[in-house]
C-alpha positions as a printed NumPy array, in Angstrom:
array([[-55.155, 220.906, 201.872],
       [-55.468, 224.912, 202.494],
       [-51.901, 226.661, 201.392],
       [-51.789, 228.411, 204.759],
       [-50.732, 232.152, 203.761],
       [-51.235, 233.649, 207.237],
       [-47.706, 232.59 , 208.185],
       [-46.003, 235.539, 206.013],
       [-44.342, 237.59 , 208.088],
       [-45.484, 241.225, 206.874],
       [-41.84 , 242.434, 208.29 ],
       [-39.563, 239.927, 207.327],
       [-37.992, 241.846, 204.902],
       [-37.591, 245.167, 206.4  ],
       [-33.868, 244.647, 206.619],
       [-33.755, 242.793, 202.953],
       [-35.611, 243.787, 200.066],
       [-36.959, 246.944, 201.748],
       [-33.638, 248.707, 202.09 ],
       [-32.718, 248.175, 198.113],
       [-33.147, 249.92 , 195.328],
       [-32.633, 249.079, 191.671],
       [-29.968, 251.721, 190.286],
       [-30.388, 254.506, 192.827],
       [-28.047, 256.757, 193.764],
       [-26.933, 258.634, 196.498],
       [-28.446, 261.89 , 195.101],
       [-31.685, 260.111, 194.835],
       [-31.794, 259.516, 198.46 ],
       [-32.954, 262.721, 199.779],
       [-34.675, 261.961, 202.596],
       [-38.128, 261.459, 204.203],
       [-40.747, 264.585, 204.206],
       [-42.932, 263.973, 206.964],
       [-46.624, 263.327, 205.738],
       [-48.839, 266.034, 205.593],
       [-52.845, 266.444, 204.572],
       [-54.999, 268.639, 203.239],
       [-58.701, 268.567, 202.527],
       [-59.298, 267.048, 198.845],
       [-63.179, 267.345, 198.706],
       [-66.142, 266.193, 200.548],
       [-68.448, 263.08 , 200.269],
       [-72.394, 264.104, 199.21 ],
       [-73.12 , 263.439, 203.108],
       [-70.581, 265.9  , 204.059],
       [-67.686, 263.315, 204.913],
       [-64.468, 265.246, 204.81 ],
       [-61.571, 263.457, 202.045],
       [-58.418, 264.441, 202.903],
       [-55.168, 264.199, 200.666],
       [-52.069, 262.66 , 202.248],
       [-48.694, 264.036, 200.911],
       [-45.342, 262.418, 201.81 ],
       [-42.114, 261.888, 199.7  ],
       [-38.847, 259.851, 200.306],
       [-35.676, 259.336, 198.13 ],
       [-37.045, 260.202, 194.639],
       [-40.549, 259.296, 195.406],
       [-43.368, 261.416, 195.681],
       [-46.916, 260.226, 196.904],
       [-50.37 , 261.387, 197.229],
       [-53.147, 259.171, 198.766],
       [-56.811, 259.804, 199.485],
       [-58.685, 258.816, 202.806],
       [-61.181, 257.686, 200.041],
       [-60.343, 254.317, 198.865],
       [-56.665, 254.456, 200.324],
       [-56.421, 255.542, 196.823],
       [-53.105, 256.516, 195.168],
       [-54.088, 259.85 , 193.493],
       [-50.493, 260.415, 192.086],
       [-47.093, 258.757, 192.525],
       [-44.098, 260.617, 190.751],
       [-40.833, 259.835, 189.65 ],
       [-38.231, 261.254, 187.882],
       [-36.614, 260.053, 184.492],
       [-33.362, 259.48 , 183.415],
       [-33.071, 263.284, 183.42 ],
       [-34.271, 263.595, 186.58 ],
       [-37.878, 265.289, 185.567],
       [-40.543, 264.272, 187.607],
       [-43.771, 262.847, 186.075],
       [-46.967, 261.603, 187.657],
       [-46.77 , 257.363, 186.505],
       [-50.209, 256.834, 187.728],
       [-53.879, 257.531, 186.455],
       [-55.945, 259.529, 188.515],
       [-58.768, 262.125, 188.596],
       [-58.433, 265.936, 190.322],
       [-61.612, 265.617, 192.131],
       [-63.501, 263.085, 194.809],
       [-66.648, 264.071, 192.675],
       [-65.135, 261.952, 189.471],
       [-63.86 , 259.247, 191.971],
       [-67.023, 258.599, 193.302],
       [-68.742, 258.325, 189.951],
       [-66.954, 256.845, 187.292],
       [-63.254, 255.402, 188.761],
       [-62.595, 252.262, 187.354],
       [-61.012, 251.162, 190.617],
       [-57.753, 253.753, 189.656],
       [-55.332, 253.677, 192.72 ],
       [-57.769, 251.983, 195.161],
       [-57.21 , 249.568, 197.966],
       [-59.27 , 246.649, 196.931],
       [-60.944, 244.206, 198.936],
       [-62.624, 242.324, 200.751],
       [-61.635, 240.031, 197.787],
       [-59.422, 241.183, 194.618],
       [-60.679, 240.243, 191.203],
       [-63.697, 238.037, 190.291],
       [-66.026, 235.841, 192.292],
       [-68.147, 233.572, 190.019],
       [-71.821, 234.369, 190.2  ],
       [-71.286, 236.143, 193.083],
       [-71.501, 232.953, 195.353],
       [-68.904, 230.453, 197.519],
       [-69.42 , 227.766, 200.125],
       [-67.408, 227.568, 203.345],
       [-67.733, 225.288, 206.034],
       [-70.773, 223.811, 204.288],
       [-72.704, 227.3  , 204.331],
       [-73.521, 228.695, 201.229],
       [-72.744, 232.849, 200.728],
       [-74.174, 235.498, 198.217],
       [-72.211, 238.105, 197.706],
       [-72.756, 241.555, 195.892],
       [-72.383, 241.218, 192.454],
       [-71.47 , 244.19 , 189.97 ],
       [-69.61 , 242.59 , 186.859],
       [-72.418, 241.211, 185.174],
       [-73.229, 237.708, 187.044],
       [-70.225, 237.841, 188.964],
       [-68.51 , 239.892, 192.229],
       [-65.73 , 241.888, 191.296],
       [-63.248, 243.499, 193.824],
       [-65.616, 243.182, 197.011],
       [-68.816, 244.199, 195.278],
       [-70.834, 247.242, 194.43 ],
       [-69.432, 248.963, 197.545],
       [-65.851, 247.624, 197.999],
       [-62.931, 248.543, 200.329],
       [-62.14 , 251.098, 197.12 ],
       [-65.621, 253.131, 198.092],
       [-64.578, 253.325, 201.932],
       [-63.397, 256.115, 204.039],
       [-60.409, 254.745, 205.839],
       [-58.861, 256.05 , 208.794],
       [-55.032, 257.182, 208.302],
       [-52.41 , 257.761, 210.775],
       [-49.153, 259.292, 209.269],
       [-45.772, 258.062, 210.574],
       [-42.177, 258.481, 210.643],
       [-39.899, 255.858, 211.694],
       [-36.069, 256.053, 211.235],
       [-35.372, 257.054, 207.452],
       [-38.725, 255.553, 206.333],
       [-42.022, 257.642, 206.278],
       [-45.572, 256.263, 205.71 ],
       [-49.143, 256.011, 206.16 ],
       [-51.32 , 253.216, 208.301],
       [-54.658, 252.927, 207.05 ],
       [-57.681, 251.424, 209.122],
       [-60.98 , 250.286, 208.718],
       [-63.505, 247.75 , 210.207],
       [-65.727, 245.67 , 207.541],
       [-68.703, 244.776, 209.741],
       [-70.179, 240.938, 209.389],
       [-72.439, 240.501, 206.518],
       [-70.542, 243.799, 204.357],
       [-71.547, 242.843, 200.776],
       [-72.187, 239.579, 201.759],
       [-68.956, 238.537, 203.21 ],
       [-68.87 , 236.599, 206.664],
       [-67.134, 237.883, 209.808],
       [-66.291, 241.014, 210.98 ],
       [-62.799, 242.008, 209.297],
       [-60.633, 244.286, 211.041],
       [-58.057, 245.64 , 208.291],
       [-54.792, 247.657, 208.713],
       [-52.738, 248.441, 205.389],
       [-49.478, 250.37 , 205.611],
       [-47.899, 252.405, 203.087],
       [-44.178, 253.154, 203.288],
       [-41.928, 254.878, 201.724],
       [-38.264, 253.998, 202.161],
       [-35.374, 256.083, 202.256],
       [-34.361, 254.808, 198.793],
       [-37.815, 255.67 , 197.466],
       [-39.102, 251.831, 197.462],
       [-42.948, 251.963, 198.016],
       [-44.039, 248.788, 200.414],
       [-47.505, 247.919, 201.241],
       [-48.113, 245.682, 203.865],
       [-51.105, 244.264, 204.569],
       [-53.42 , 242.818, 207.76 ],
       [-56.686, 241.477, 208.6  ],
       [-58.347, 239.526, 211.272],
       [-61.696, 238.336, 211.714],
       [-64.019, 236.923, 214.095],
       [-65.925, 234.081, 212.139],
       [-64.509, 232.296, 208.919],
       [-64.29 , 234.121, 206.015],
       [-62.308, 234.766, 202.668],
       [-59.81 , 237.887, 202.084],
       [-57.593, 238.556, 198.825],
       [-56.433, 242.337, 199.273],
       [-54.617, 244.226, 196.656],
       [-53.476, 247.195, 194.987],
       [-54.779, 248.735, 191.831],
       [-52.572, 251.389, 190.187],
       [-52.964, 252.173, 186.887],
       [-49.186, 252.554, 185.287],
       [-47.588, 254.42 , 182.865],
       [-43.997, 255.282, 183.154],
       [-43.809, 257.393, 180.604],
       [-46.066, 259.464, 182.469],
       [-49.832, 260.026, 183.271],
       [-51.811, 260.74 , 179.994],
       [-48.995, 260.442, 177.706],
       [-50.318, 257.527, 175.598],
       [-50.203, 253.973, 174.913],
       [-47.723, 251.153, 177.711],
       [-47.665, 249.065, 174.308],
       [-44.282, 249.997, 174.237],
       [-43.406, 249.097, 177.657],
       [-41.3  , 246.149, 178.18 ],
       [-42.649, 243.568, 181.257],
       [-41.069, 240.551, 182.443],
       [-42.728, 238.214, 184.81 ],
       [-41.523, 235.036, 186.406],
       [-44.163, 232.907, 185.9  ],
       [-44.343, 229.56 , 183.71 ],
       [-47.99 , 229.254, 184.131],
       [-51.211, 231.462, 184.028],
       [-55.016, 230.416, 184.447],
       [-57.194, 230.735, 181.676],
       [-60.716, 232.165, 181.724],
       [-63.959, 231.997, 180.467],
       [-66.013, 234.173, 178.611],
       [-66.809, 236.083, 181.968],
       [-63.346, 236.393, 182.817],
       [-63.607, 233.618, 185.708],
       [-60.831, 231.326, 185.619],
       [-61.616, 227.447, 184.386],
       [-59.317, 225.771, 186.649],
       [-56.613, 225.08 , 184.444],
       [-52.876, 226.046, 185.177],
       [-51.925, 226.368, 181.335],
       [-48.521, 226.793, 180.379],
       [-47.188, 230.061, 179.08 ],
       [-44.772, 228.66 , 176.313],
       [-45.261, 229.53 , 172.901],
       [-48.42 , 231.682, 173.823],
       [-48.847, 235.626, 173.93 ],
       [-48.694, 234.865, 177.516],
       [-44.689, 234.172, 177.776],
       [-43.237, 237.193, 179.772],
       [-40.365, 235.063, 181.194],
       [-38.112, 237.199, 179.106],
       [-38.871, 240.629, 178.919],
       [-40.934, 241.501, 175.893],
       [-43.063, 244.65 , 174.974],
       [-46.616, 244.326, 175.791],
       [-47.952, 245.305, 172.364],
       [-45.929, 242.657, 170.411],
       [-48.668, 240.099, 170.754],
       [-51.657, 241.96 , 171.985],
       [-53.647, 241.695, 168.845],
       [-52.789, 238.204, 168.061],
       [-56.213, 235.872, 167.171],
       [-55.792, 233.996, 170.516],
       [-59.092, 233.242, 172.459],
       [-57.854, 234.385, 175.404],
       [-57.045, 237.637, 174.446],
       [-60.682, 237.849, 173.077],
       [-62.127, 237.325, 176.292],
       [-60.327, 239.704, 178.064],
       [-59.997, 242.239, 174.942],
       [-56.233, 242.352, 175.649],
       [-54.278, 240.901, 178.884],
       [-56.532, 240.545, 181.831],
       [-55.142, 237.388, 183.237],
       [-53.728, 235.755, 186.186],
       [-50.252, 234.644, 186.254],
       [-48.857, 231.88 , 188.194],
       [-46.163, 233.067, 189.75 ],
       [-43.141, 230.241, 189.95 ],
       [-42.207, 231.153, 193.517],
       [-45.36 , 230.196, 195.056],
       [-46.388, 231.724, 198.563],
       [-43.624, 233.015, 200.119],
       [-42.347, 234.199, 204.016],
       [-40.264, 237.291, 202.159],
       [-41.082, 239.514, 199.23 ],
       [-39.281, 238.061, 196.389],
       [-38.801, 239.67 , 192.972],
       [-41.751, 238.6  , 190.517],
       [-41.876, 241.317, 187.715],
       [-39.97 , 244.201, 186.103],
       [-41.965, 247.02 , 183.777],
       [-39.564, 249.405, 181.75 ],
       [-40.03 , 252.355, 179.801],
       [-36.979, 252.89 , 177.36 ],
       [-38.255, 256.17 , 176.321],
       [-37.804, 258.032, 179.558],
       [-35.624, 255.335, 181.307],
       [-37.935, 254.508, 184.164],
       [-38.404, 251.006, 185.822],
       [-40.455, 249.733, 187.999],
       [-39.297, 246.012, 189.686],
       [-41.823, 244.566, 192.168],
       [-41.41 , 241.786, 194.867],
       [-44.443, 240.372, 196.764],
       [-45.029, 237.283, 199.216],
       [-48.184, 236.482, 196.759],
       [-48.741, 233.428, 194.518],
       [-50.329, 235.476, 191.509],
       [-50.031, 238.555, 189.289],
       [-52.998, 239.936, 187.617],
       [-51.92 , 241.853, 184.89 ],
       [-54.18 , 243.832, 183.179],
       [-53.545, 246.05 , 179.903],
       [-56.184, 248.629, 180.245],
       [-58.39 , 247.216, 177.821],
       [-61.594, 248.908, 179.216],
       [-60.048, 252.799, 178.953],
       [-62.633, 253.759, 176.43 ],
       [-61.811, 257.746, 176.184],
       [-64.706, 258.652, 178.2  ],
       [-62.235, 259.451, 181.137],
       [-60.004, 262.328, 181.841],
       [-57.356, 262.366, 183.878],
       [-55.016, 264.355, 186.53 ],
       [-53.421, 266.149, 183.472],
       [-56.216, 267.028, 181.564],
       [-55.759, 264.133, 178.789],
       [-58.304, 261.808, 177.77 ],
       [-57.548, 258.18 , 178.918],
       [-57.848, 255.716, 175.912],
       [-57.593, 251.92 , 175.861],
       [-53.962, 250.773, 176.646],
       [-52.909, 253.674, 178.21 ],
       [-52.029, 252.3  , 181.234],
       [-51.828, 248.918, 183.094],
       [-52.169, 247.373, 186.31 ],
       [-50.199, 244.887, 188.062],
       [-51.998, 243.665, 190.913],
       [-50.299, 240.73 , 193.448],
       [-52.914, 238.519, 194.864],
       [-54.256, 235.465, 195.793],
       [-56.001, 233.38 , 192.269],
       [-59.298, 235.3  , 191.412],
       [-62.44 , 232.923, 192.071],
       [-59.994, 230.772, 194.853],
       [-63.116, 229.745, 197.06 ],
       [-64.685, 228.067, 194.12 ],
       [-61.38 , 225.75 , 193.154],
       [-60.181, 223.743, 196.012],
       [-56.788, 223.104, 193.713],
       [-56.095, 226.865, 194.187],
       [-54.174, 228.453, 196.935],
       [-56.671, 229.102, 199.927],
       [-57.722, 232.732, 200.561],
       [-59.823, 231.236, 203.71 ],
       [-58.891, 233.406, 206.955],
       [-59.926, 231.78 , 210.665],
       [-60.677, 233.522, 213.788],
       [-57.223, 233.257, 215.88 ],
       [-55.443, 233.814, 212.558],
       [-53.678, 237.017, 210.735],
       [-53.697, 237.817, 207.227],
       [-50.456, 238.931, 206.174],
       [-49.139, 240.134, 202.573],
       [-46.576, 242.543, 201.365],
       [-45.717, 243.805, 197.857],
       [-42.574, 246.16 , 197.294],
       [-42.492, 248.436, 194.486],
       [-38.87 , 249.668, 193.764],
       [-37.876, 252.312, 191.12 ],
       [-34.985, 253.509, 189.19 ],
       [-34.214, 255.741, 186.216]])
């Protein structure tokens, strides 16, 4: 049975969650700044890449037309001091040459598909492989490496960007011409909302997400192991050595994967657990207790007690990939001039499950002609 996510209404929370804030103050709601852009750099073929800047409430956001990348996201701490809390680079050349998906829009399929293969309606498809024998985040040239058309908007007290691209039939091996629209909105409270939409002319699979690397103490400030994380999930999907789900939905109780109550990320990250060995830390999908929902529901809270910043997330998606920055190896220098080492940031990627096209028991990621893919995630910040 296909669990149909296509009925999610992207705008359902506009009058609800999008208008809420976590401990926000009247002083924080400073009003929106109309988006502006400037030249960030050029690709090797001469294509111009722009950086868009927008601000609302107490949140400042910078987005690249390359990959829909969040180059920086600044929020204040408990004393009102701003820091960029997302990892990134200063130049387009660095993003092209060596970015591990810093801040990027991910598609057509977030996470891994085993052996880069799946069968749909009796036909087998071979995808681009870029993670050993597997396909990761859409293949060698996924959405993170594409140039997006961007239109700014101001709507009431909200400001934002609409990002567009068309992925042609056969791109990275995926069937169907997929037309994609992703909307980044900063609300008057400083919440960052992402609405994803897509349509296709041929049956295909879709799983879009955002790959921001978070460090609430500030980009380049060191390890996130002291951050506290809470995830509303009683189960997760164990993986094999290639980080492909085995198909099991395992209980988190009594394991290092139990974040139902807030706990520090570093508490059990070095426990001798086979799953942690596979991922060199946490790199797994949590099965959210709420399942697929028509409205975004709160599913995770991340806190840095040292500076007081908190990120709370809501989504319509059934899964959350928590990655603890295990493959940052000290070879990358970020926007603040600091070297990024293992555990210096984490990702919280709202999504359907990895390798869903090869697991009939997982929520379906199939999109058919006449349907519209819709998904929403909200990030709410406070100090």
